[in-house]
C-alpha positions as CSV (number, residue, x, y, z in Angstrom):
1,X,12.7,3.1,19.4
2,X,12.2,6.1,17.1
3,X,8.6,7.3,17.8
4,X,7.3,10.3,15.9
5,X,6.1,13.4,17.7
6,X,2.8,12.8,19.5
7,X,-0.4,13.6,17.7
8,X,-2.8,16.0,19.3
9,X,-4.6,13.3,21.3
10,X,-3.6,12.2,24.8
11,X,-2.9,8.6,25.5
12,X,-6.0,7.2,27.4
13,X,-5.4,6.2,31.1
14,X,-5.6,2.4,31.4
15,X,-5.1,0.0,34.3
16,X,-1.7,-1.0,32.8
17,X,0.9,1.0,30.8
18,X,1.7,-2.0,28.6
19,X,-0.1,-4.8,27.0
20,X,-0.7,-7.8,29.2
21,X,-1.6,-11.3,28.2
22,X,-4.9,-10.7,29.9
23,X,-5.7,-8.0,27.4
24,X,-6.3,-10.9,24.9
25,X,-8.4,-13.0,27.2
26,X,-11.8,-11.4,26.5
27,X,-12.3,-10.1,30.1
28,X,-12.3,-6.7,31.8
29,X,-8.9,-5.7,30.5
30,X,-9.8,-6.6,27.0
31,X,-13.0,-4.5,27.2
32,X,-11.0,-1.6,28.7
33,X,-8.5,-1.7,25.8
34,X,-11.2,-1.9,23.2
35,X,-13.3,0.9,24.8
36,X,-10.4,3.3,25.3
37,X,-8.0,2.6,22.5
38,X,-9.9,1.3,19.5
39,X,-13.6,2.4,19.6
40,X,-12.9,6.1,20.1
41,X,-10.7,6.1,16.9
42,X,-12.7,3.8,14.6
43,X,-16.2,4.6,15.8
44,X,-19.1,4.3,13.4
45,X,-22.7,3.0,13.7
46,X,-21.8,-0.5,12.4
47,X,-18.8,-1.0,14.7
48,X,-20.6,0.4,17.8
49,X,-23.1,-2.5,17.7
50,X,-20.1,-4.7,18.8
51,X,-21.5,-7.9,17.2
52,X,-19.3,-10.8,16.1
53,X,-19.8,-9.7,12.5
54,X,-20.6,-6.5,10.5
55,X,-23.9,-6.4,8.6
56,X,-23.5,-4.1,5.6
57,X,-25.7,-2.6,3.0
58,X,-24.9,-4.0,-0.5
59,X,-26.0,-1.9,-3.5
60,X,-25.7,-4.9,-5.7
61,X,-23.2,-5.7,-8.4
62,X,-19.6,-6.8,-8.0
63,X,-17.5,-6.6,-4.9
64,X,-13.7,-6.2,-4.8
65,X,-12.3,-8.0,-1.7
66,X,-8.7,-8.2,-0.5
67,X,-6.8,-9.1,2.7
68,X,-3.2,-8.4,3.8
69,X,-0.9,-8.7,6.8
70,X,1.6,-6.1,7.8
71,X,4.8,-7.0,9.7
72,X,7.1,-4.1,8.8
73,X,10.3,-3.5,10.7
74,X,10.7,-0.9,12.1
75,X,7.1,-0.1,12.9
76,X,7.8,3.7,12.7
77,X,9.7,4.9,9.6
78,X,10.2,8.3,7.9
79,X,6.8,9.2,6.3
80,X,4.6,6.7,8.0
81,X,4.2,3.7,10.3
82,X,2.7,0.2,10.4
83,X,-0.8,1.7,11.0
84,X,-1.3,4.0,8.0
85,X,0.6,1.4,5.9
86,X,-2.0,-1.3,6.9
87,X,-4.9,1.0,5.9
88,X,-3.3,2.3,2.7
89,X,-2.1,-1.1,1.5
90,X,-5.5,-2.7,1.6
91,X,-7.3,0.4,0.3
92,X,-4.9,0.3,-2.7
93,X,-5.3,-3.4,-3.4
94,X,-9.1,-2.9,-3.6
95,X,-8.8,0.3,-5.6
96,X,-6.7,-1.4,-8.3
97,X,-9.8,-3.1,-9.5
98,X,-11.5,0.2,-10.1
99,X,-13.6,-0.2,-7.0
100,X,-14.1,2.5,-4.4
101,X,-13.1,0.9,-1.0
102,X,-15.8,1.3,1.6
103,X,-15.3,-1.1,4.5
104,X,-12.4,-2.7,6.4
105,X,-11.8,-5.1,9.2
106,X,-8.6,-4.9,11.3
107,X,-6.9,-7.6,13.3
108,X,-4.1,-6.9,15.8
109,X,-1.5,-9.4,17.1
110,X,0.1,-7.6,20.1
111,X,3.3,-8.6,21.9
112,X,3.0,-8.8,25.7
113,X,4.7,-5.7,27.1
114,X,4.0,-3.4,24.1
115,X,3.5,0.1,25.6
116,X,0.0,1.5,25.1
117,X,1.5,4.8,24.1
118,X,2.9,3.1,21.0
119,X,-0.4,1.2,20.2
120,X,-2.3,4.5,20.7
121,X,-0.1,6.3,18.2
122,X,-0.5,3.5,15.6
123,X,-4.3,3.6,16.0
124,X,-4.4,7.4,15.6
125,X,-2.4,6.9,12.4
126,X,-4.9,4.3,11.2
127,X,-7.8,6.6,12.0
128,X,-6.3,9.4,9.9
129,X,-5.6,7.2,7.0
130,X,-9.0,5.6,7.0
131,X,-10.7,9.1,7.0
132,X,-8.5,10.3,4.2
133,X,-9.5,7.2,2.1
134,X,-13.1,7.5,3.1
135,X,-13.4,3.9,4.5
136,X,-15.0,2.6,7.6
137,X,-13.5,0.1,10.0
138,X,-16.5,-2.1,10.8
139,X,-15.0,-5.2,12.5
140,X,-11.9,-6.2,14.3
141,X,-10.0,-8.6,16.6
142,X,-7.2,-8.4,19.0
143,X,-4.8,-11.2,20.2
144,X,-2.0,-11.0,22.7
145,X,1.0,-13.3,22.4
146,X,3.9,-14.0,24.9
147,X,6.8,-11.6,24.9
148,X,9.2,-12.6,22.1
149,X,6.5,-14.4,20.1
150,X,6.0,-11.5,17.7
151,X,7.9,-8.2,17.1
152,X,5.8,-5.5,18.9
153,X,2.7,-5.8,16.8
154,X,1.4,-7.2,13.5
155,X,-1.7,-6.0,11.8
156,X,-4.1,-7.9,9.4
157,X,-6.6,-6.0,7.3
158,X,-9.4,-7.0,5.0
159,X,-11.1,-4.5,2.8
160,X,-13.8,-4.4,0.2
161,X,-15.6,-2.0,-2.1
162,X,-18.0,-2.0,-5.0
163,X,-16.9,-2.2,-8.7
164,X,-18.8,-0.2,-11.3
165,X,-20.6,-2.3,-13.8
166,X,-18.7,-0.8,-16.8
167,X,-15.2,-1.2,-15.3
168,X,-13.3,-4.4,-16.1
169,X,-9.7,-4.1,-15.1
170,X,-7.4,-7.1,-15.2
171,X,-3.8,-8.1,-15.7
172,X,-5.0,-10.3,-18.5
173,X,-6.3,-7.3,-20.6
174,X,-3.1,-5.9,-22.0
175,X,-2.9,-5.3,-25.8
176,X,0.0,-4.4,-28.1
177,X,0.2,-0.7,-28.4
178,X,-1.0,0.1,-24.9
179,X,0.9,2.7,-22.9
180,X,2.3,2.1,-19.4
181,X,1.7,5.0,-17.0
182,X,3.4,5.3,-13.6
183,X,2.0,7.8,-11.0
184,X,5.4,8.9,-9.7
185,X,8.8,8.0,-8.4
186,X,9.7,4.5,-7.5
187,X,11.4,2.8,-4.5
188,X,10.6,5.5,-1.9
189,X,8.9,3.3,0.6
190,X,11.3,0.4,0.5
191,X,14.4,2.7,0.9
192,X,12.7,4.7,3.7
193,X,12.3,1.5,5.7
194,X,15.7,0.1,4.8
195,X,17.7,3.3,5.6
196,X,15.8,3.6,8.9
197,X,16.5,-0.1,9.7
198,X,20.2,0.2,8.8
199,X,20.7,3.6,10.4
200,X,21.7,5.3,7.2
201,X,21.4,9.1,6.9
202,X,21.4,11.3,3.9
203,X,21.5,15.1,3.4
204,X,17.9,14.7,2.2
205,X,15.8,12.2,4.2
206,X,14.4,9.3,2.3
207,X,10.6,9.3,3.0
208,X,8.0,6.6,2.4
209,X,5.3,7.3,-0.2
210,X,2.6,5.5,1.7
211,X,-0.8,6.8,0.7
212,X,-4.3,5.7,-0.3
213,X,-4.7,5.8,-4.1
214,X,-8.5,5.4,-4.4
215,X,-9.2,9.1,-5.1
216,X,-6.5,9.1,-7.8
217,X,-8.2,6.0,-9.4
218,X,-11.6,7.7,-9.2
219,X,-10.1,10.7,-11.1
220,X,-8.7,8.4,-13.8
221,X,-12.0,6.6,-14.3
222,X,-13.6,10.0,-14.9
223,X,-11.4,10.2,-18.0
224,X,-12.2,6.7,-19.3
225,X,-13.5,3.4,-17.9
226,X,-11.3,1.7,-20.5
227,X,-8.3,1.2,-18.2
228,X,-6.9,-2.3,-19.2
229,X,-4.9,-3.0,-16.0
230,X,-3.8,-1.4,-12.8
231,X,-1.4,-2.5,-10.0
232,X,0.2,-0.9,-7.0
233,X,3.8,-2.2,-7.2
234,X,4.5,-3.2,-3.6
235,X,6.7,-6.2,-2.8
236,X,9.0,-6.9,-5.7
237,X,8.5,-3.4,-7.0
238,X,7.9,-2.2,-10.5
239,X,9.7,-5.1,-12.1
240,X,7.5,-7.8,-10.4
241,X,4.2,-6.1,-11.3
242,X,5.2,-5.6,-14.9
243,X,6.3,-9.3,-15.2
244,X,3.0,-10.3,-13.8
245,X,1.2,-8.3,-16.4
246,X,3.4,-9.7,-19.2
247,X,2.8,-13.3,-18.1
248,X,-1.0,-12.8,-17.6
249,X,-1.6,-11.3,-21.0
250,X,1.3,-13.1,-22.8
251,X,2.6,-9.9,-24.3
252,X,5.9,-8.1,-24.2
253,X,6.6,-5.0,-22.2
254,X,9.1,-2.4,-23.4
255,X,10.4,0.1,-20.9
256,X,12.1,3.4,-21.7
257,X,15.1,3.7,-19.2
258,X,15.1,7.5,-19.1
259,X,11.5,7.9,-18.2
260,X,11.4,5.9,-14.9
261,X,11.6,8.5,-12.2
262,X,13.8,7.8,-9.1
263,X,14.6,10.5,-6.5
264,X,18.3,11.2,-6.2
265,X,18.5,10.4,-2.5
266,X,16.6,7.1,-3.1
267,X,18.9,6.3,-6.0
268,X,21.9,6.9,-3.7
269,X,20.5,4.6,-1.0
270,X,19.9,1.9,-3.6
271,X,23.5,2.2,-4.8
272,X,24.9,2.0,-1.3
273,X,22.8,-1.1,-0.5
274,X,23.4,-2.7,-4.0
275,X,19.7,-2.8,-4.8
276,X,18.0,-2.1,-8.2
277,X,15.2,0.5,-7.6
278,X,13.0,-1.4,-10.0
279,X,12.7,-4.2,-7.4
280,X,12.0,-2.0,-4.4
281,X,8.5,-1.8,-2.8
282,X,6.3,1.2,-3.3
283,X,3.2,2.0,-1.1
284,X,1.7,5.0,-2.8
285,X,2.2,4.6,-6.5
286,X,0.3,2.8,-9.2
287,X,0.8,1.4,-12.7
288,X,-1.9,1.8,-15.3
289,X,-2.0,0.2,-18.7
290,X,-4.3,2.1,-21.1
291,X,-5.0,2.3,-24.8
292,X,-2.7,4.7,-26.6
293,X,-5.5,7.0,-27.7
294,X,-6.4,7.9,-24.1
295,X,-2.9,7.9,-22.7
296,X,-2.2,11.6,-23.0
297,X,-5.6,12.7,-21.4
298,X,-5.2,10.1,-18.7
299,X,-1.7,11.4,-17.9
300,X,-3.0,15.0,-17.5
301,X,-5.7,13.8,-15.1
302,X,-3.2,11.9,-13.0
303,X,-0.9,14.9,-12.9
304,X,-3.7,17.1,-11.6
305,X,-4.1,14.9,-8.5
306,X,-1.5,15.5,-5.7
307,X,-0.6,11.8,-5.7
308,X,0.0,11.8,-9.4
309,X,1.9,15.1,-10.0
310,X,5.0,13.2,-11.2
311,X,3.1,10.8,-13.4
312,X,4.9,9.7,-16.6
313,X,4.6,7.3,-19.5
314,X,7.4,4.7,-18.9
315,X,6.8,2.2,-21.7
316,X,4.5,0.4,-24.0
317,X,3.0,-3.1,-24.6
318,X,4.4,-5.0,-27.6
319,X,3.7,-8.2,-29.5
320,X,7.5,-8.9,-29.4
321,X,9.1,-11.1,-26.8
322,X,5.8,-12.2,-25.2
323,X,6.0,-12.7,-21.4
324,X,9.2,-10.7,-21.1
325,X,9.9,-7.2,-19.7
326,X,12.7,-5.4,-21.5
327,X,14.4,-2.2,-20.5
328,X,16.1,0.0,-23.2
329,X,19.5,1.0,-22.0
330,X,21.3,4.3,-22.7
331,X,23.2,2.5,-25.6
332,X,19.9,1.6,-27.3
333,X,20.2,-2.1,-26.4
334,X,17.6,-4.1,-24.3
335,X,18.2,-5.9,-21.0
336,X,15.7,-8.3,-19.6
337,X,14.0,-7.2,-16.3
338,X,13.2,-10.5,-14.7
339,X,11.2,-11.5,-11.6
340,X,13.3,-11.5,-8.4
341,X,14.5,-14.9,-7.3
342,X,13.8,-14.2,-3.6
343,X,12.9,-11.4,-1.3
344,X,15.5,-8.7,-1.4
345,X,13.9,-6.6,1.4
346,X,12.2,-8.7,4.1
347,X,9.6,-7.1,6.3
348,X,9.1,-4.1,4.2
349,X,5.3,-4.0,4.6
């Protein structure tokens, strides 16, 4: 297994070097694992109480709430791992409502025999991602299953944050004339996982874009609260998210083919595997639909953030062909960008 270079934190000494079924039984070994692996990395005053629930302060108003499960294969890939992916994925789902994520719970399903060295590296990665996003992990759970019943480990996360009163972001809000902004290149994450899985190598390594986007969203909301819709285009990629927008608002979406950024090594990987980059998962990019009068200023704000430096306007909302996403080709014609029939890239997140 390709494990990244060790982070500057030694693996704790436990009774066993690998996960045993007894680590999921709630006894001494469970307590040892929690005390030595999880608590030192996720510690905060709420989690330290070790109750069966987390009691949190609510400032009032609306709450954005999301849950997700991560089963990516391989668990380590160029640019990230299942740990930071789990944190960033849930942070981003909450942030796409305009909320600032605050709290998370984390559930682990561990395969018997998983080396604690691997689990420790994953937890360190989660700690780093949570701190960068400014979220606290306040509750959690661990289960151990028989060898062969899962692939090393799966992670479930639930997150929530608070939505400002004057923010109303929804896929149903699109209006003809709106501009479609994309925060950067597409297909990086999906191709990083796939090339790692298939053992493909390129002169320039394909690297995942996994990142928490909540600080970028906060910068955008400083420009205007009148963002009509946002989405992080994960499974199914850019094409799926845009089709969901078109169907929810019953509008047409017109894309400009020469404005959708794809890195050359990513484009090459897609061509080798016969995959359209518009359908490949991203884990550190966002789509924003905004009124045309604020699009230019919003683009400047996005480009000023490290996670939005390559932001571009890729299309516009139209009252033509409602419910359909169309891509203008180099010859000036349109081709329909439909929803994928099935999952092109299984276990990508």
